[in-house]
Every structure is written in C-alpha cells, then in structure tokens.
KOLLORO-633357 format. One line per field, with one value per residue (C-alpha): x, y, z; chain; residue in three letters; residue number from 1. Coordinates in steps of 0.1 Angstrom, whole numbers, padded with zeros to 4 digits, m for minus. Example, Ala and Ser with C-alpha at 12.3 -4.5 7.8 and 13.67 -1.06 7.14 Angstrom:
! KOLLORO-633357
px: 0123, 0137
py: m0045, m0011
pz: 0078, 0071
cadena: A, A
residuo: ALA, SER
num: 1, 2
//
This chain:
! KOLLORO-633357
px: 0984, 1003, 1030, 1032, 1029, 1059, 1082, 1072, 1059, 1022, 1034, 1051, 1021, 0994, 1019, 1020, 0982, 0978, 1002, 0984, 0952, 0961, 0977, 0945, 0924, 0949, 0953, 0912, 0905, 0922, 0910, 0874, 0874, 0858, 0852, 0823, 0827, 0822, 0792, 0779, 0786, 0763, 0735, 0737, 0733, 0703, 0716, 0725, 0756, 0786, 0802, 0775, 0766, 0804, 0800, 0772, 0788, 0822, 0798, 0772, 0802, 0818, 0783, 0781, 0810, 0814, 0780, 0782, 0814, 0796, 0767, 0786, 0805, 0838, 0845, 0831, 0837, 0819, 0852, 0858, 0859, 0830, 0811, 0824, 0837, 0814, 0799, 0793, 0762, 0770, 0807, 0789, 0763, 0789, 0820, 0803, 0791, 0823, 0840, 0813, 0820, 0857, 0859, 0838, 0863, 0892, 0876, 0880, 0879, 0911, 0917, 0910, 0933, 0960, 0948, 0953, 0987, 1005, 0997, 1018, 0989, 1004, 0972, 0963, 0996, 0999, 0962, 0967, 0994, 0972, 0943, 0970, 0982, 0949, 0938, 0970, 0960, 0924, 0937, 0963, 0972, 0954, 0923, 0917, 0896, 0872, 0869, 0863, 0837, 0819, 0820, 0806, 0777, 0758, 0766, 0757, 0771, 0791, 0782, 0754, 0733, 0754, 0751, 0725, 0708, 0702, 0687, 0661, 0661, 0670, 0683, 0716, 0706, 0679, 0709, 0725, 0697, 0693, 0726, 0730, 0698, 0711, 0743, 0730, 0706, 0738, 0756, 0728, 0724, 0763, 0754, 0729, 0756, 0778, 0807, 0833, 0836, 0870, 0857, 0830, 0853, 0875, 0845, 0840, 0875, 0876, 0844, 0864, 0896, 0873, 0867, 0902, 0911, 0885, 0886, 0928, 0929, 0904, 0922, 0953, 0933, 0923, 0952, 0971, 0981, 0991, 0959, 0951, 0930, 0903, 0905, 0900, 0906, 0906, 0931, 0927, 0945, 0966, 0980, 0987, 1002, 1024, 1036, 1045, 1063, 1085, 1093, 1096, 1115, 1142, 1124, 1088, 1057, 1050, 1012, 0980, 0976, 1017, 1011, 0980, 0989, 1019, 1001, 0975, 1001, 1018, 0989, 0975, 1011, 1014, 0978, 0986, 1023, 1004, 0979, 1003, 0982, 1013, 1018, 1027, 0992, 1004, 0977, 0965, 0944, 0914, 0922, 0929, 0953, 0929, 0900, 0922, 0938, 0907, 0891, 0918, 0912, 0876, 0881, 0911, 0893, 0857, 0870, 0885, 0853, 0830, 0853, 0863, 0865, 0846, 0858, 0866, 0832, 0812, 0824, 0845, 0825, 0794, 0798, 0797, 0764, 0781, 0750, 0774, 0793, 0760, 0749, 0787, 0783, 0748, 0759, 0788, 0764, 0741, 0773, 0788, 0755, 0745, 0778, 0779, 0744, 0754, 0789, 0777, 0807, 0830, 0838
py: 0711, 0711, 0694, 0722, 0746, 0731, 0722, 0760, 0786, 0807, 0833, 0814, 0791, 0823, 0832, 0798, 0798, 0833, 0826, 0795, 0810, 0841, 0814, 0801, 0833, 0851, 0824, 0819, 0853, 0862, 0830, 0840, 0878, 0883, 0920, 0934, 0968, 0949, 0933, 0966, 0980, 0954, 0962, 1000, 0987, 0969, 0937, 0908, 0890, 0870, 0893, 0895, 0858, 0850, 0873, 0853, 0821, 0832, 0850, 0815, 0793, 0808, 0812, 0777, 0762, 0786, 0778, 0741, 0742, 0758, 0734, 0705, 0720, 0723, 0759, 0787, 0823, 0837, 0852, 0866, 0905, 0908, 0893, 0898, 0934, 0969, 0970, 1003, 1005, 1042, 1033, 1002, 1030, 1055, 1036, 1013, 1044, 1057, 1025, 1021, 1053, 1048, 1014, 1025, 1056, 1034, 1008, 0979, 0973, 0965, 0928, 0936, 0959, 0937, 0912, 0936, 0946, 0914, 0913, 0944, 0974, 1002, 1019, 0996, 0999, 1033, 1035, 1003, 1023, 1056, 1032, 1015, 1050, 1065, 1035, 1038, 1071, 1065, 1036, 1055, 1086, 1121, 1107, 1085, 1113, 1116, 1076, 1073, 1101, 1089, 1048, 1066, 1076, 1045, 1013, 0984, 0959, 0924, 0891, 0873, 0898, 0909, 0878, 0882, 0844, 0854, 0885, 0866, 0833, 0811, 0780, 0770, 0741, 0765, 0789, 0761, 0751, 0785, 0789, 0757, 0766, 0799, 0785, 0758, 0787, 0809, 0779, 0777, 0811, 0813, 0786, 0806, 0835, 0814, 0808, 0783, 0756, 0773, 0802, 0786, 0764, 0794, 0816, 0783, 0781, 0819, 0811, 0782, 0806, 0823, 0793, 0781, 0815, 0811, 0772, 0768, 0804, 0783, 0753, 0773, 0791, 0762, 0743, 0773, 0785, 0817, 0844, 0838, 0860, 0844, 0854, 0855, 0871, 0909, 0937, 0971, 0958, 0935, 0957, 0984, 0959, 0944, 0981, 0992, 0962, 0968, 0998, 0998, 0967, 0947, 0913, 0915, 0909, 0870, 0868, 0859, 0892, 0898, 0859, 0868, 0897, 0881, 0848, 0868, 0887, 0853, 0830, 0862, 0867, 0831, 0830, 0858, 0851, 0811, 0830, 0853, 0882, 0899, 0930, 0965, 0991, 1027, 1059, 1069, 1097, 1085, 1071, 1101, 1094, 1121, 1100, 1069, 1088, 1100, 1065, 1050, 1075, 1073, 1034, 1036, 1056, 1040, 1001, 1011, 1027, 0997, 0970, 0960, 0959, 0946, 0914, 0915, 0930, 0917, 0884, 0874, 0890, 0883, 0845, 0847, 0865, 0896, 0925, 0953, 0937, 0929, 0964, 0976, 0956, 0966, 1000, 0993, 0982, 1015, 1035, 1019, 1017, 1052, 1066, 1045, 1057, 1090, 1092, 1067, 1062, 1085, 1057
pz: 1175, 1206, 1190, 1163, 1192, 1215, 1185, 1166, 1187, 1183, 1163, 1137, 1130, 1130, 1103, 1084, 1088, 1073, 1049, 1035, 1041, 1018, 0990, 0985, 0988, 0964, 0939, 0937, 0943, 0909, 0886, 0901, 0896, 0926, 0935, 0950, 0934, 0901, 0918, 0924, 0891, 0878, 0901, 0898, 0857, 0863, 0854, 0879, 0859, 0864, 0890, 0911, 0909, 0919, 0951, 0959, 0960, 0976, 1001, 1006, 1003, 1038, 1054, 1050, 1061, 1087, 1102, 1094, 1113, 1142, 1137, 1143, 1173, 1155, 1153, 1183, 1172, 1204, 1212, 1181, 1178, 1158, 1185, 1216, 1216, 1212, 1182, 1161, 1140, 1135, 1125, 1104, 1085, 1077, 1074, 1052, 1029, 1032, 1018, 0992, 0977, 0976, 0962, 0933, 0928, 0931, 0909, 0937, 0974, 0994, 0985, 0951, 0950, 0965, 0941, 0912, 0923, 0921, 0883, 0879, 0884, 0895, 0900, 0925, 0945, 0950, 0957, 0982, 1003, 1004, 1021, 1042, 1057, 1062, 1080, 1105, 1108, 1119, 1144, 1163, 1141, 1135, 1125, 1153, 1175, 1147, 1141, 1180, 1178, 1152, 1164, 1201, 1184, 1184, 1199, 1212, 1236, 1226, 1230, 1219, 1211, 1185, 1167, 1144, 1144, 1182, 1175, 1147, 1172, 1139, 1155, 1141, 1120, 1101, 1091, 1075, 1058, 1047, 1040, 1018, 0996, 0991, 0976, 0956, 0944, 0936, 0918, 0890, 0886, 0877, 0853, 0840, 0836, 0817, 0843, 0838, 0860, 0871, 0882, 0902, 0918, 0927, 0941, 0962, 0975, 0983, 1011, 1019, 1029, 1049, 1067, 1068, 1091, 1115, 1122, 1120, 1145, 1166, 1167, 1175, 1205, 1221, 1222, 1235, 1268, 1256, 1241, 1205, 1186, 1166, 1131, 1095, 1061, 1063, 1046, 1062, 1095, 1082, 1055, 1082, 1102, 1077, 1063, 1098, 1104, 1072, 1086, 1120, 1131, 1118, 1125, 1106, 1132, 1131, 1130, 1109, 1091, 1082, 1067, 1053, 1031, 1012, 1009, 0989, 0968, 0959, 0951, 0926, 0916, 0905, 0890, 0866, 0858, 0846, 0825, 0813, 0825, 0845, 0831, 0841, 0845, 0847, 0853, 0823, 0812, 0813, 0853, 0875, 0899, 0920, 0920, 0929, 0957, 0975, 0967, 0989, 1014, 1020, 1019, 1047, 1072, 1061, 1065, 1102, 1114, 1099, 1116, 1080, 1047, 1021, 1027, 1070, 1071, 1039, 1040, 1068, 1098, 1078, 1077, 1118, 1115, 1130, 1134, 1125, 1099, 1079, 1086, 1074, 1042, 1035, 1039, 1015, 0985, 0989, 0989, 0959, 0941, 0946, 0939, 0904, 0893, 0899, 0884, 0854, 0825, 0842, 0869
cadena: A, A, A, A, A, A, A, A, A, A, A, A, A, A, A, A, A, A, A, A, A, A, A, A, A, A, A, A, A, A, A, A, A, A, A, A, A, A, A, A, A, A, A, A, A, A, A, A, A, A, A, A, A, A, A, A, A, A, A, A, A, A, A, A, A, A, A, A, A, A, A, A, A, A, A, A, A, A, A, A, A, A, A, A, A, A, A, A, A, A, A, A, A, A, A, A, A, A, A, A, A, A, A, A, A, A, A, A, A, A, A, A, A, A, A, A, A, A, A, A, A, A, A, A, A, A, A, A, A, A, A, A, A, A, A, A, A, A, A, A, A, A, A, A, A, A, A, A, A, A, A, A, A, A, A, A, A, A, A, A, A, A, A, A, A, A, A, A, A, A, A, A, A, A, A, A, A, A, A, A, A, A, A, A, A, A, A, A, A, A, A, A, A, A, A, A, A, A, A, A, A, A, A, A, A, A, A, A, A, A, A, A, A, A, A, A, A, A, A, A, A, A, A, A, A, A, A, A, A, A, A, A, A, A, A, A, A, A, A, A, A, A, A, A, A, A, A, A, A, A, A, A, A, A, A, A, A, A, A, A, A, A, A, A, A, A, A, A, A, A, A, A, A, A, A, A, A, A, A, A, A, A, A, A, A, A, A, A, A, A, A, A, A, A, A, A, A, A, A, A, A, A, A, A, A, A, A, A, A, A, A, A, A, A, A, A, A, A, A, A, A, A, A, A, A, A, A, A, A, A, A, A, A, A, A, A, A, A, A, A, A, A, A, A, A, A, A
residuo: UNK, UNK, UNK, UNK, UNK, UNK, UNK, UNK, UNK, UNK, UNK, UNK, UNK, UNK, UNK, UNK, UNK, UNK, UNK, UNK, UNK, UNK, UNK, UNK, UNK, UNK, UNK, UNK, UNK, UNK, UNK, UNK, UNK, UNK, UNK, UNK, UNK, UNK, UNK, UNK, UNK, UNK, UNK, UNK, UNK, UNK, UNK, UNK, UNK, UNK, UNK, UNK, UNK, UNK, UNK, UNK, UNK, UNK, UNK, UNK, UNK, UNK, UNK, UNK, UNK, UNK, UNK, UNK, UNK, UNK, UNK, UNK, UNK, UNK, UNK, UNK, UNK, UNK, UNK, UNK, UNK, UNK, UNK, UNK, UNK, UNK, UNK, UNK, UNK, UNK, UNK, UNK, UNK, UNK, UNK, UNK, UNK, UNK, UNK, UNK, UNK, UNK, UNK, UNK, UNK, UNK, UNK, UNK, UNK, UNK, UNK, UNK, UNK, UNK, UNK, UNK, UNK, UNK, UNK, UNK, UNK, UNK, UNK, UNK, UNK, UNK, UNK, UNK, UNK, UNK, UNK, UNK, UNK, UNK, UNK, UNK, UNK, UNK, UNK, UNK, UNK, UNK, UNK, UNK, UNK, UNK, UNK, UNK, UNK, UNK, UNK, UNK, UNK, UNK, UNK, UNK, UNK, UNK, UNK, UNK, UNK, UNK, UNK, UNK, UNK, UNK, UNK, UNK, UNK, UNK, UNK, UNK, UNK, UNK, UNK, UNK, UNK, UNK, UNK, UNK, UNK, UNK, UNK, UNK, UNK, UNK, UNK, UNK, UNK, UNK, UNK, UNK, UNK, UNK, UNK, UNK, UNK, UNK, UNK, UNK, UNK, UNK, UNK, UNK, UNK, UNK, UNK, UNK, UNK, UNK, UNK, UNK, UNK, UNK, UNK, UNK, UNK, UNK, UNK, UNK, UNK, UNK, UNK, UNK, UNK, UNK, UNK, UNK, UNK, UNK, UNK, UNK, UNK, UNK, UNK, UNK, UNK, UNK, UNK, UNK, UNK, UNK, UNK, UNK, UNK, UNK, UNK, UNK, UNK, UNK, UNK, UNK, UNK, UNK, UNK, UNK, UNK, UNK, UNK, UNK, UNK, UNK, UNK, UNK, UNK, UNK, UNK, UNK, UNK, UNK, UNK, UNK, UNK, UNK, UNK, UNK, UNK, UNK, UNK, UNK, UNK, UNK, UNK, UNK, UNK, UNK, UNK, UNK, UNK, UNK, UNK, UNK, UNK, UNK, UNK, UNK, UNK, UNK, UNK, UNK, UNK, UNK, UNK, UNK, UNK, UNK, UNK, UNK, UNK, UNK, UNK, UNK, UNK, UNK, UNK, UNK, UNK, UNK, UNK, UNK, UNK, UNK, UNK, UNK, UNK, UNK, UNK, UNK, UNK, UNK, UNK, UNK, UNK, UNK, UNK, UNK, UNK, UNK, UNK, UNK, UNK, UNK, UNK, UNK, UNK, UNK, UNK
num: 1, 2, 3, 4, 5, 6, 7, 8, 9, 10, 11, 12, 13, 14, 15, 16, 17, 18, 19, 20, 21, 22, 23, 24, 25, 26, 27, 28, 29, 30, 31, 32, 33, 34, 35, 36, 37, 38, 39, 40, 41, 42, 43, 44, 45, 46, 47, 48, 49, 50, 51, 52, 53, 54, 55, 56, 57, 58, 59, 60, 61, 62, 63, 64, 65, 66, 67, 68, 69, 70, 71, 72, 73, 74, 75, 76, 77, 78, 79, 80, 81, 82, 83, 84, 85, 86, 87, 88, 89, 90, 91, 92, 93, 94, 95, 96, 97, 98, 99, 100, 101, 102, 103, 104, 105, 106, 107, 108, 109, 110, 111, 112, 113, 114, 115, 116, 117, 118, 119, 120, 121, 122, 123, 124, 125, 126, 127, 128, 129, 130, 131, 132, 133, 134, 135, 136, 137, 138, 139, 140, 141, 142, 143, 144, 145, 146, 147, 148, 149, 150, 151, 152, 153, 154, 155, 156, 157, 158, 159, 160, 161, 162, 163, 164, 165, 166, 167, 168, 169, 170, 171, 172, 173, 174, 175, 176, 177, 178, 179, 180, 181, 182, 183, 184, 185, 186, 187, 188, 189, 190, 191, 192, 193, 194, 195, 196, 197, 198, 199, 200, 201, 202, 203, 204, 205, 206, 207, 208, 209, 210, 211, 212, 213, 214, 215, 216, 217, 218, 219, 220, 221, 222, 223, 224, 225, 226, 227, 228, 229, 230, 231, 232, 233, 234, 235, 236, 237, 238, 239, 240, 241, 242, 243, 244, 245, 246, 247, 248, 249, 250, 251, 252, 253, 254, 255, 256, 257, 258, 259, 260, 261, 262, 263, 264, 265, 266, 267, 268, 269, 270, 271, 272, 273, 274, 275, 276, 277, 278, 279, 280, 281, 282, 283, 284, 285, 286, 287, 288, 289, 290, 291, 292, 293, 294, 295, 296, 297, 298, 299, 300, 301, 302, 303, 304, 305, 306, 307, 308, 309, 310, 311, 312, 313, 314, 315, 316, 317, 318, 319, 320, 321, 322, 323, 324, 325, 326, 327, 328, 329, 330, 331, 332, 333, 334, 335, 336, 337, 338, 339, 340, 341, 342, 343, 344, 345, 346, 347
//
C-alpha cells in the first residue's frame, strides 16, 4: 500500500477503491434485484418473499464480513463517522421515517434509483437528480438550518457508547456467531423462496462490496501520512459530491464517492446490457411524475438527516453496529411499511 501511495497518491487510490467497490455493488445489485423498498412492500403485504430474502442476505453478509474482520483485528472502524461523531437519535428517527415514505412514493431508494438509471429508466434518473439536489440543499443550502435543528433535538456522544455491541455488552466473537447463524438461516430461507443461485451469490457479493469499502479505505488510512476517511458504500453524499464536482470544477474531485457513483452505474449498465434488459422507460399515466418528485425530496432530506440512505445507514452503518444507523433503518422500515399499507395499489 505504501508503494501505491508513493506512486499514485491517496486521492487517486480512493477513487480506484470507490470505482472497484461500485462496480461490484452495481453489477450484483442489479442481478440480485436488491432493494429495500421491494422488501418492505412484501412485508407490508404480509408475505416474506424473495425480495425480503435478498435484503437479509445482503445485510447479514455485510455484517458477517465486517464484524469478522474487526474480530480478527484486520479492521478498526472506531474512527468512522458513524461511530466517532456525534449521533442524532432524533435525526435517525425523523429522517428514517421520511426516507421510508419517500422510497415508496418513488418506487426505489437512492441506490436502486442509481442502478435503474443505468438500464435506461428515465423516471429513476429524474428522481435521483431531485434527491441529490435536495440532499445538497439540506447539507449546505437553504434547508440546512432545518436539518441542523432537527438533528440537535436528541443527540448522543460519539465513541464506544455509539456502538451497539458495547451497548448490549456483547463480545465481538458472539456478534460474529450471531451474524453467521443469521446468514445461514437467510440462505436457507432464500432457497425456500426458489431464488436462483446466481441471485443468492449476487446478494452475498453486494454485502461483500460493503466490506470492501470499509477494509480498503482502512488499509489506506493506516498506511498514509495524510488524513484518510474510513468509509464504505453510501449514495446520498457521494451523489451530491459527484454532481457538484461535475458542475463546479474543470477537474472532478478524486475521492471514494466520486469513484463509487460511476462505478455502480457502469456495473449495473454492463449487467443490464448483457441480460438484454437495457431500455428507455418514461413517465406514464400510471406513474405520475409528481409522486416520484415528492418521494425524491423526502429521501434527499431524510437521508441527510438520518446520516445515510437505505444502504449507507441500513447496511453500511448497520454492518459496523452504529446505534443511530440501526435506529434509522428501523424507522425506514416503519415509514415504508405504513405508507405501503396506507396507499396500497396506488403505489
């Protein structure tokens, strides 16, 4: 790693790590049809089906890989923002609920919109742009005072007390055993749902992409004399960085996020083309544009308030046992399920 840093520099290496992680995530998320929104729709209908099984496989694969690496002292995430920074319980709850409602209205979360965009879905492209612009406004623009006020309603200090295993006084080895047991059960459940082996393997690889981000940015941080942020897959922040970089600078930023977003797009596009599923999809009478736009606004603001999207909080943050991200993904499930039950076939 030291040799690579001397030859290419930290920004370029972060870009490459993000790009490779994105390629793995995008290709396998498309092939497995991984989507939190689809999983919540199944649960809301009273049926735990194949989409729920894929979500469990992704989550538990990421949790198992990350926690095993921490247990073996190959990875340390104590400096990750989801653990080290001040956490907002109010932000997790309110933002998670908003995000859950939004992803039902927009028929997909931030990651799913990016994956669908690669196959030619114009609805996903437009909604994703609205989500990204709203997230930027919530981060640094006109909506930032509202976000900061809601964030500050109920906070908790960063550090060990923000990690779920410490809150529950659960040894790391026990966490790994529980995660492995859950993953094995999820694989058996997936087979009962008649999921193809290719879909199951792709679900595991999506979880492994989460591990890749954490592991390789950590290795880079350990070898660098510069400050390198330990991070993994999330989409709201990187999407805003990528868009603003393309708009405001001649030379785009080189970091993990600006490699991740095009990597996911390219990986999903490759699989869509290989499967013959790439085609233009427009807004139609039964897919009203205003519903998608409102959903994009809710997701953009909600993700910035909650500290991440359905993947960034729900899987990436969940895999390192951040208390606030577990609370956020729970709120996303609640918001999405209640919205689906309330609106039913209209969404």
